[in-house]
PDB file of the backbone (N, CA, C, O) and the ligand in Angstrom, with CONECT records:
HET    LIG  A 101      44
ATOM      1  N   MET A   1      10.390 -26.644 -13.646  1.00  0.00           N
ATOM      2  CA  MET A   1      10.770 -26.153 -12.329  1.00  0.00           C
ATOM      3  C   MET A   1       9.570 -25.428 -11.694  1.00  0.00           C
ATOM      4  O   MET A   1       8.881 -24.666 -12.371  1.00  0.00           O
ATOM      5  N   GLN A   2       9.321 -25.664 -10.399  1.00  0.00           N
ATOM      6  CA  GLN A   2       8.183 -25.063  -9.714  1.00  0.00           C
ATOM      7  C   GLN A   2       8.552 -23.664  -9.201  1.00  0.00           C
ATOM      8  O   GLN A   2       9.637 -23.457  -8.657  1.00  0.00           O
ATOM      9  N   ASP A   3       7.616 -22.697  -9.387  1.00  0.00           N
ATOM     10  CA  ASP A   3       7.857 -21.367  -8.847  1.00  0.00           C
ATOM     11  C   ASP A   3       7.868 -21.400  -7.333  1.00  0.00           C
ATOM     12  O   ASP A   3       7.105 -22.152  -6.727  1.00  0.00           O
ATOM     13  N   VAL A   4       8.712 -20.606  -6.717  1.00  0.00           N
ATOM     14  CA  VAL A   4       8.805 -20.503  -5.269  1.00  0.00           C
ATOM     15  C   VAL A   4       8.598 -19.045  -4.862  1.00  0.00           C
ATOM     16  O   VAL A   4       9.200 -18.137  -5.437  1.00  0.00           O
ATOM     17  N   ILE A   5       7.736 -18.833  -3.859  1.00  0.00           N
ATOM     18  CA  ILE A   5       7.497 -17.487  -3.337  1.00  0.00           C
ATOM     19  C   ILE A   5       8.095 -17.414  -1.938  1.00  0.00           C
ATOM     20  O   ILE A   5       7.836 -18.275  -1.097  1.00  0.00           O
ATOM     21  N   LEU A   6       8.902 -16.373  -1.695  1.00  0.00           N
ATOM     22  CA  LEU A   6       9.400 -16.089  -0.345  1.00  0.00           C
ATOM     23  C   LEU A   6       8.484 -15.017   0.227  1.00  0.00           C
ATOM     24  O   LEU A   6       8.387 -13.920  -0.322  1.00  0.00           O
ATOM     25  N   TRP A   7       7.807 -15.336   1.339  1.00  0.00           N
ATOM     26  CA  TRP A   7       6.757 -14.475   1.864  1.00  0.00           C
ATOM     27  C   TRP A   7       7.069 -14.139   3.316  1.00  0.00           C
ATOM     28  O   TRP A   7       7.166 -15.031   4.159  1.00  0.00           O
ATOM     29  N   THR A   8       7.223 -12.865   3.602  1.00  0.00           N
ATOM     30  CA  THR A   8       7.510 -12.420   4.979  1.00  0.00           C
ATOM     31  C   THR A   8       6.361 -11.575   5.496  1.00  0.00           C
ATOM     32  O   THR A   8       5.924 -10.639   4.826  1.00  0.00           O
ATOM     33  N   GLY A   9       5.865 -11.900   6.694  1.00  0.00           N
ATOM     34  CA  GLY A   9       4.733 -11.205   7.294  1.00  0.00           C
ATOM     35  C   GLY A   9       3.463 -11.976   7.004  1.00  0.00           C
ATOM     36  O   GLY A   9       2.754 -11.684   6.041  1.00  0.00           O
ATOM     37  N   ALA A  10       3.170 -12.991   7.864  1.00  0.00           N
ATOM     38  CA  ALA A  10       2.060 -13.913   7.611  1.00  0.00           C
ATOM     39  C   ALA A  10       0.772 -13.403   8.252  1.00  0.00           C
ATOM     40  O   ALA A  10       0.101 -14.140   8.976  1.00  0.00           O
ATOM     41  N   GLY A  11       0.424 -12.134   7.985  1.00  0.00           N
ATOM     42  CA  GLY A  11      -0.797 -11.554   8.538  1.00  0.00           C
ATOM     43  C   GLY A  11      -1.915 -11.534   7.523  1.00  0.00           C
ATOM     44  O   GLY A  11      -1.894 -12.281   6.544  1.00  0.00           O
ATOM     45  N   GLN A  12      -2.906 -10.665   7.762  1.00  0.00           N
ATOM     46  CA  GLN A  12      -4.109 -10.610   6.921  1.00  0.00           C
ATOM     47  C   GLN A  12      -3.768 -10.320   5.452  1.00  0.00           C
ATOM     48  O   GLN A  12      -4.221 -11.020   4.547  1.00  0.00           O
ATOM     49  N   ILE A  13      -2.974  -9.289   5.242  1.00  0.00           N
ATOM     50  CA  ILE A  13      -2.646  -8.917   3.862  1.00  0.00           C
ATOM     51  C   ILE A  13      -1.756  -9.966   3.212  1.00  0.00           C
ATOM     52  O   ILE A  13      -1.931 -10.297   2.039  1.00  0.00           O
ATOM     53  N   GLY A  14      -0.802 -10.489   3.974  1.00  0.00           N
ATOM     54  CA  GLY A  14       0.069 -11.537   3.435  1.00  0.00           C
ATOM     55  C   GLY A  14      -0.725 -12.752   3.008  1.00  0.00           C
ATOM     56  O   GLY A  14      -0.460 -13.328   1.953  1.00  0.00           O
ATOM     57  N   MET A  15      -1.711 -13.154   3.825  1.00  0.00           N
ATOM     58  CA  MET A  15      -2.538 -14.325   3.487  1.00  0.00           C
ATOM     59  C   MET A  15      -3.350 -14.060   2.228  1.00  0.00           C
ATOM     60  O   MET A  15      -3.474 -14.934   1.370  1.00  0.00           O
ATOM     61  N   ALA A  16      -3.905 -12.853   2.116  1.00  0.00           N
ATOM     62  CA  ALA A  16      -4.711 -12.523   0.931  1.00  0.00           C
ATOM     63  C   ALA A  16      -3.862 -12.594  -0.335  1.00  0.00           C
ATOM     64  O   ALA A  16      -4.297 -13.128  -1.356  1.00  0.00           O
ATOM     65  N   ILE A  17      -2.660 -12.057  -0.258  1.00  0.00           N
ATOM     66  CA  ILE A  17      -1.784 -12.087  -1.446  1.00  0.00           C
ATOM     67  C   ILE A  17      -1.392 -13.523  -1.779  1.00  0.00           C
ATOM     68  O   ILE A  17      -1.394 -13.917  -2.945  1.00  0.00           O
ATOM     69  N   ALA A  18      -1.060 -14.294  -0.766  1.00  0.00           N
ATOM     70  CA  ALA A  18      -0.656 -15.684  -1.009  1.00  0.00           C
ATOM     71  C   ALA A  18      -1.769 -16.490  -1.641  1.00  0.00           C
ATOM     72  O   ALA A  18      -1.516 -17.335  -2.499  1.00  0.00           O
ATOM     73  N   ARG A  19      -3.025 -16.232  -1.218  1.00  0.00           N
ATOM     74  CA  ARG A  19      -4.164 -16.950  -1.797  1.00  0.00           C
ATOM     75  C   ARG A  19      -4.319 -16.606  -3.269  1.00  0.00           C
ATOM     76  O   ARG A  19      -4.660 -17.469  -4.079  1.00  0.00           O
ATOM     77  N   LEU A  20      -4.073 -15.356  -3.617  1.00  0.00           N
ATOM     78  CA  LEU A  20      -4.246 -14.919  -5.003  1.00  0.00           C
ATOM     79  C   LEU A  20      -3.147 -15.407  -5.923  1.00  0.00           C
ATOM     80  O   LEU A  20      -3.422 -15.866  -7.032  1.00  0.00           O
ATOM     81  N   VAL A  21      -1.904 -15.313  -5.476  1.00  0.00           N
ATOM     82  CA  VAL A  21      -0.789 -15.599  -6.384  1.00  0.00           C
ATOM     83  C   VAL A  21      -0.092 -16.923  -6.092  1.00  0.00           C
ATOM     84  O   VAL A  21       0.791 -17.336  -6.844  1.00  0.00           O
ATOM     85  N   GLY A  22      -0.482 -17.599  -4.996  1.00  0.00           N
ATOM     86  CA  GLY A  22       0.266 -18.762  -4.564  1.00  0.00           C
ATOM     87  C   GLY A  22      -0.208 -20.103  -5.099  1.00  0.00           C
ATOM     88  O   GLY A  22       0.425 -21.121  -4.821  1.00  0.00           O
ATOM     89  N   TYR A  23      -1.319 -20.143  -5.869  1.00  0.00           N
ATOM     90  CA  TYR A  23      -1.862 -21.413  -6.321  1.00  0.00           C
ATOM     91  C   TYR A  23      -0.825 -22.196  -7.113  1.00  0.00           C
ATOM     92  O   TYR A  23      -0.252 -21.680  -8.072  1.00  0.00           O
ATOM     93  N   GLY A  24      -0.585 -23.435  -6.715  1.00  0.00           N
ATOM     94  CA  GLY A  24       0.330 -24.293  -7.453  1.00  0.00           C
ATOM     95  C   GLY A  24       1.799 -24.002  -7.214  1.00  0.00           C
ATOM     96  O   GLY A  24       2.668 -24.623  -7.826  1.00  0.00           O
ATOM     97  N   LYS A  25       2.078 -23.059  -6.327  1.00  0.00           N
ATOM     98  CA  LYS A  25       3.468 -22.675  -6.086  1.00  0.00           C
ATOM     99  C   LYS A  25       3.893 -23.109  -4.688  1.00  0.00           C
ATOM    100  O   LYS A  25       3.072 -23.247  -3.781  1.00  0.00           O
ATOM    101  N   LYS A  26       5.176 -23.316  -4.543  1.00  0.00           N
ATOM    102  CA  LYS A  26       5.715 -23.582  -3.213  1.00  0.00           C
ATOM    103  C   LYS A  26       5.964 -22.231  -2.525  1.00  0.00           C
ATOM    104  O   LYS A  26       6.604 -21.347  -3.094  1.00  0.00           O
ATOM    105  N   ILE A  27       5.450 -22.083  -1.292  1.00  0.00           N
ATOM    106  CA  ILE A  27       5.582 -20.829  -0.579  1.00  0.00           C
ATOM    107  C   ILE A  27       6.394 -21.043   0.697  1.00  0.00           C
ATOM    108  O   ILE A  27       6.080 -21.915   1.508  1.00  0.00           O
ATOM    109  N   ILE A  28       7.432 -20.241   0.860  1.00  0.00           N
ATOM    110  CA  ILE A  28       8.228 -20.261   2.086  1.00  0.00           C
ATOM    111  C   ILE A  28       7.791 -19.085   2.932  1.00  0.00           C
ATOM    112  O   ILE A  28       7.944 -17.935   2.523  1.00  0.00           O
ATOM    113  N   VAL A  29       7.239 -19.364   4.127  1.00  0.00           N
ATOM    114  CA  VAL A  29       6.659 -18.332   4.981  1.00  0.00           C
ATOM    115  C   VAL A  29       7.635 -17.937   6.082  1.00  0.00           C
ATOM    116  O   VAL A  29       8.201 -18.787   6.770  1.00  0.00           O
ATOM    117  N   GLY A  30       7.820 -16.617   6.233  1.00  0.00           N
ATOM    118  CA  GLY A  30       8.631 -16.096   7.329  1.00  0.00           C
ATOM    119  C   GLY A  30       7.824 -15.093   8.125  1.00  0.00           C
ATOM    120  O   GLY A  30       7.111 -14.268   7.554  1.00  0.00           O
ATOM    121  N   ASP A  31       7.932 -15.161   9.440  1.00  0.00           N
ATOM    122  CA  ASP A  31       7.243 -14.197  10.293  1.00  0.00           C
ATOM    123  C   ASP A  31       7.987 -14.130  11.618  1.00  0.00           C
ATOM    124  O   ASP A  31       8.542 -15.133  12.068  1.00  0.00           O
ATOM    125  N   LYS A  32       8.004 -12.964  12.246  1.00  0.00           N
ATOM    126  CA  LYS A  32       8.693 -12.875  13.542  1.00  0.00           C
ATOM    127  C   LYS A  32       7.932 -13.626  14.623  1.00  0.00           C
ATOM    128  O   LYS A  32       8.493 -13.965  15.665  1.00  0.00           O
ATOM    129  N   ASN A  33       6.637 -13.887  14.370  1.00  0.00           N
ATOM    130  CA  ASN A  33       5.820 -14.679  15.289  1.00  0.00           C
ATOM    131  C   ASN A  33       5.661 -16.076  14.668  1.00  0.00           C
ATOM    132  O   ASN A  33       4.935 -16.246  13.688  1.00  0.00           O
ATOM    133  N   ILE A  34       6.338 -17.063  15.242  1.00  0.00           N
ATOM    134  CA  ILE A  34       6.358 -18.408  14.655  1.00  0.00           C
ATOM    135  C   ILE A  34       4.954 -19.025  14.593  1.00  0.00           C
ATOM    136  O   ILE A  34       4.665 -19.799  13.681  1.00  0.00           O
ATOM    137  N   GLU A  35       4.072 -18.689  15.559  1.00  0.00           N
ATOM    138  CA  GLU A  35       2.719 -19.253  15.538  1.00  0.00           C
ATOM    139  C   GLU A  35       1.947 -18.740  14.323  1.00  0.00           C
ATOM    140  O   GLU A  35       1.190 -19.494  13.711  1.00  0.00           O
ATOM    141  N   ASN A  36       2.127 -17.471  13.970  1.00  0.00           N
ATOM    142  CA  ASN A  36       1.468 -16.943  12.765  1.00  0.00           C
ATOM    143  C   ASN A  36       1.967 -17.674  11.528  1.00  0.00           C
ATOM    144  O   ASN A  36       1.183 -18.025  10.646  1.00  0.00           O
ATOM    145  N   ALA A  37       3.269 -17.900  11.468  1.00  0.00           N
ATOM    146  CA  ALA A  37       3.846 -18.587  10.303  1.00  0.00           C
ATOM    147  C   ALA A  37       3.320 -20.022  10.220  1.00  0.00           C
ATOM    148  O   ALA A  37       2.978 -20.492   9.135  1.00  0.00           O
ATOM    149  N   LYS A  38       3.252 -20.717  11.350  1.00  0.00           N
ATOM    150  CA  LYS A  38       2.747 -22.104  11.358  1.00  0.00           C
ATOM    151  C   LYS A  38       1.291 -22.155  10.920  1.00  0.00           C
ATOM    152  O   LYS A  38       0.899 -23.028  10.146  1.00  0.00           O
ATOM    153  N   PHE A  39       0.481 -21.205  11.422  1.00  0.00           N
ATOM    154  CA  PHE A  39      -0.944 -21.190  11.081  1.00  0.00           C
ATOM    155  C   PHE A  39      -1.126 -21.000   9.595  1.00  0.00           C
ATOM    156  O   PHE A  39      -1.877 -21.741   8.961  1.00  0.00           O
ATOM    157  N   THR A  40      -0.451 -20.022   9.033  1.00  0.00           N
ATOM    158  CA  THR A  40      -0.654 -19.721   7.616  1.00  0.00           C
ATOM    159  C   THR A  40      -0.017 -20.775   6.728  1.00  0.00           C
ATOM    160  O   THR A  40      -0.447 -20.955   5.589  1.00  0.00           O
ATOM    161  N   ALA A  41       1.005 -21.480   7.221  1.00  0.00           N
ATOM    162  CA  ALA A  41       1.632 -22.544   6.434  1.00  0.00           C
ATOM    163  C   ALA A  41       0.651 -23.687   6.177  1.00  0.00           C
ATOM    164  O   ALA A  41       0.804 -24.438   5.213  1.00  0.00           O
ATOM    165  N   LYS A  42      -0.376 -23.818   7.057  1.00  0.00           N
ATOM    166  CA  LYS A  42      -1.369 -24.886   6.890  1.00  0.00           C
ATOM    167  C   LYS A  42      -2.510 -24.487   5.970  1.00  0.00           C
ATOM    168  O   LYS A  42      -3.348 -25.313   5.607  1.00  0.00           O
ATOM    169  N   MET A  43      -2.535 -23.212   5.595  1.00  0.00           N
ATOM    170  CA  MET A  43      -3.629 -22.672   4.782  1.00  0.00           C
ATOM    171  C   MET A  43      -3.540 -23.203   3.343  1.00  0.00           C
ATOM    172  O   MET A  43      -2.451 -23.428   2.815  1.00  0.00           O
ATOM    173  N   LYS A  44      -4.694 -23.392   2.733  1.00  0.00           N
ATOM    174  CA  LYS A  44      -4.732 -23.820   1.342  1.00  0.00           C
ATOM    175  C   LYS A  44      -4.978 -22.617   0.452  1.00  0.00           C
ATOM    176  O   LYS A  44      -5.717 -21.704   0.821  1.00  0.00           O
ATOM    177  N   SER A  45      -4.357 -22.615  -0.724  1.00  0.00           N
ATOM    178  CA  SER A  45      -4.607 -21.526  -1.681  1.00  0.00           C
ATOM    179  C   SER A  45      -5.756 -21.945  -2.597  1.00  0.00           C
ATOM    180  O   SER A  45      -6.063 -23.130  -2.724  1.00  0.00           O
ATOM    181  N   TYR A  46      -6.378 -20.968  -3.224  1.00  0.00           N
ATOM    182  CA  TYR A  46      -7.530 -21.223  -4.098  1.00  0.00           C
ATOM    183  C   TYR A  46      -7.115 -21.231  -5.550  1.00  0.00           C
ATOM    184  O   TYR A  46      -7.953 -21.430  -6.430  1.00  0.00           O
TER     185      TYR A  46
HETATM  186  N1  LIG A 101      -5.475  -5.360   6.859  1.00  0.00           N
HETATM  187  C1  LIG A 101      -5.836  -4.204   6.259  1.00  0.00           C
HETATM  188  O1  LIG A 101      -6.993  -4.038   5.794  1.00  0.00           O
HETATM  189  C2  LIG A 101      -4.849  -3.051   6.087  1.00  0.00           C
HETATM  190  C3  LIG A 101      -5.244  -1.926   5.380  1.00  0.00           C
HETATM  191  C4  LIG A 101      -4.329  -0.893   5.184  1.00  0.00           C
HETATM  192  C5  LIG A 101      -3.043  -1.000   5.715  1.00  0.00           C
HETATM  193  N2  LIG A 101      -2.667  -2.088   6.420  1.00  0.00           N1+
HETATM  194  C6  LIG A 101      -1.309  -2.177   6.953  1.00  0.00           C
HETATM  195  O2  LIG A 101      -0.602  -3.244   6.295  1.00  0.00           O
HETATM  196  C7  LIG A 101       0.303  -3.851   7.222  1.00  0.00           C
HETATM  197  C8  LIG A 101      -0.007  -5.347   7.374  1.00  0.00           C
HETATM  198  O3  LIG A 101      -1.381  -5.481   7.772  1.00  0.00           O
HETATM  199  P1  LIG A 101      -1.990  -6.861   8.200  1.00  0.00           P
HETATM  200  O4  LIG A 101      -3.441  -6.667   8.360  1.00  0.00           O
HETATM  201  O5  LIG A 101      -1.513  -7.933   7.258  1.00  0.00           O1-
HETATM  202  O6  LIG A 101      -1.281  -7.031   9.638  1.00  0.00           O
HETATM  203  P2  LIG A 101      -1.246  -8.310  10.554  1.00  0.00           P
HETATM  204  O7  LIG A 101      -0.971  -7.827  11.944  1.00  0.00           O
HETATM  205  O8  LIG A 101      -2.403  -9.216  10.307  1.00  0.00           O
HETATM  206  O9  LIG A 101       0.044  -9.100  10.038  1.00  0.00           O
HETATM  207  C9  LIG A 101       1.345  -8.595  10.125  1.00  0.00           C
HETATM  208  C10 LIG A 101       2.287  -9.821  10.270  1.00  0.00           C
HETATM  209  O10 LIG A 101       3.613  -9.383  10.067  1.00  0.00           O
HETATM  210  C11 LIG A 101       4.431  -9.957  11.056  1.00  0.00           C
HETATM  211  N3  LIG A 101       5.584  -9.095  11.194  1.00  0.00           N
HETATM  212  C12 LIG A 101       5.627  -7.824  11.678  1.00  0.00           C
HETATM  213  N4  LIG A 101       6.879  -7.348  11.629  1.00  0.00           N
HETATM  214  C13 LIG A 101       7.641  -8.332  11.104  1.00  0.00           C
HETATM  215  C14 LIG A 101       9.039  -8.439  10.824  1.00  0.00           C
HETATM  216  N5  LIG A 101       9.891  -7.430  11.062  1.00  0.00           N
HETATM  217  N6  LIG A 101       9.505  -9.601  10.274  1.00  0.00           N
HETATM  218  C15 LIG A 101       8.674 -10.619  10.036  1.00  0.00           C
HETATM  219  N7  LIG A 101       7.333 -10.574  10.282  1.00  0.00           N
HETATM  220  C16 LIG A 101       6.836  -9.439  10.813  1.00  0.00           C
HETATM  221  C17 LIG A 101       3.556 -10.023  12.295  1.00  0.00           C
HETATM  222  O11 LIG A 101       4.022 -10.957  13.227  1.00  0.00           O
HETATM  223  C18 LIG A 101       2.203 -10.426  11.676  1.00  0.00           C
HETATM  224  O12 LIG A 101       2.089 -11.835  11.560  1.00  0.00           O
HETATM  225  C19 LIG A 101       0.155  -3.079   8.539  1.00  0.00           C
HETATM  226  O13 LIG A 101       1.145  -2.090   8.593  1.00  0.00           O
HETATM  227  C20 LIG A 101      -1.236  -2.455   8.425  1.00  0.00           C
HETATM  228  O14 LIG A 101      -1.346  -1.265   9.207  1.00  0.00           O
HETATM  229  C21 LIG A 101      -3.534  -3.129   6.617  1.00  0.00           C
CONECT  186  187
CONECT  187  186  188  189
CONECT  188  187
CONECT  189  187  190  229
CONECT  190  189  191
CONECT  191  190  192
CONECT  192  191  193
CONECT  193  192  194  229
CONECT  194  193  195  227
CONECT  195  194  196
CONECT  196  195  197  225
CONECT  197  196  198
CONECT  198  197  199
CONECT  199  198  200  201  202
CONECT  200  199
CONECT  201  199
CONECT  202  199  203
CONECT  203  202  204  205  206
CONECT  204  203
CONECT  205  203
CONECT  206  203  207
CONECT  207  206  208
CONECT  208  207  209  223
CONECT  209  208  210
CONECT  210  209  211  221
CONECT  211  210  212  220
CONECT  212  211  213
CONECT  213  212  214
CONECT  214  213  215  220
CONECT  215  214  216  217
CONECT  216  215
CONECT  217  215  218
CONECT  218  217  219
CONECT  219  218  220
CONECT  220  211  214  219
CONECT  221  210  222  223
CONECT  222  221
CONECT  223  208  221  224
CONECT  224  223
CONECT  225  196  226  227
CONECT  226  225
CONECT  227  194  225  228
CONECT  228  227
CONECT  229  189  193
END
């Protein structure tokens, strides 16, 4: 089963955390600003 992260607040700190812990995981992004959520949803983790 693949780990899933629920992530709210797709800003600078949220992106940094997702890059560190999100590798190989499915991430569900929530943000009150849909454009921020769309932008970060396209980001690749390292
Ligand atoms: N970036 C830093 O170096 C730093 C350092 C110390 C403290 N902080 C604090 O940490 C917090 C986050 O910083 P950041 O740089 O990631 O901010 P940011 O503005 O880059 O990102 C915040 C994101 O959270 C979203 N958001 C705000 N309220 C929300 C809500 N109720 N529901 C869903 N999404 C919501 C915003 O739309 C935005 O996309 C801030 O309070 C900031 O003051 C940041």
